[in-house]
GUVO-777451 format. One record per residue (C-alpha): residue in one letter; x, y, z. Coordinates in steps of 0.5 Angstrom, whole numbers, plus 500, padded with zeros to 3 digits. Layout:
BEGIN
AXYZ ...
//
This chain:
BEGIN
X506466495 X509473497 X505479498 X503483492 X503491494 X500495489 X502502490 X501509484 X509509481 X506516478 X506518486 X513522487 X511521495 X509513494 X514512489 X519515494 X517510500 X516504495 X523505492 X526505500 X522498502 X524495495 X531496497 X531494503 X526487503 X527480500 X524477494 X517475498 X515482495 X512483489 X511490487 X506493483 X505499480 X497500479 X498506474 X494504467 X494497470 X488493468 X491487471 X492490478 X484491478 X482484476 X487482481 X484486486 X477487485 X478494487 X477500482 X482505478 X479510484 X480505490 X487503487 X489510487 X486513493 X490508498 X496502498 X494496498 X497488499 X494481497 X497477502 X494470504 X490471498 X486477502 X486484499 X488489505 X488496503 X490503508 X494502514 X493495515 X497494508 X503498511 X502494519 X503487514 X509490509 X512492515 X512485519 X515483513 X521487513 X526486519 X528494520 X520495521 X518489525 X517495531 X512499527 X508493525 X508492533 X507498535 X501499530 X498493532 X496496539 X489498537 X490505540 X497506536 X493503530 X487508530 X491514530 X495511524 X489509521 X486516521 X493520520 X494515514 X487516511 X488524512 X495524508 X492520503 X487523501 X491529499 X496524495 X490522491 X487529490 X494531487 X494524483 X486524481 X488526474 X490519473 X483517473 X480515466 
//
């Protein structure tokens, strides 16, 4: 079983980044748009708000969100393995985590109109 990536396809920034990963990754990823997707809510046991707020992956049966989800994605794309190794170092991960949360918060505010 591959890695399922849950992302907001209606967010321009999110879509741009995910489309890039789609082009350079292999078939071990399943890309799941969370926009109006009840199945994504069931699969992740996350609310629509939680899914809209951060990127999530299901990897080895575990639901992981935020910066750690990116580290997992990067670890499975040869071109980006160096990023997964870099951000697996605690100090760099902590910095990345807070930067991601900052950016993700503003993207959430921009896209929160999608919440029912």
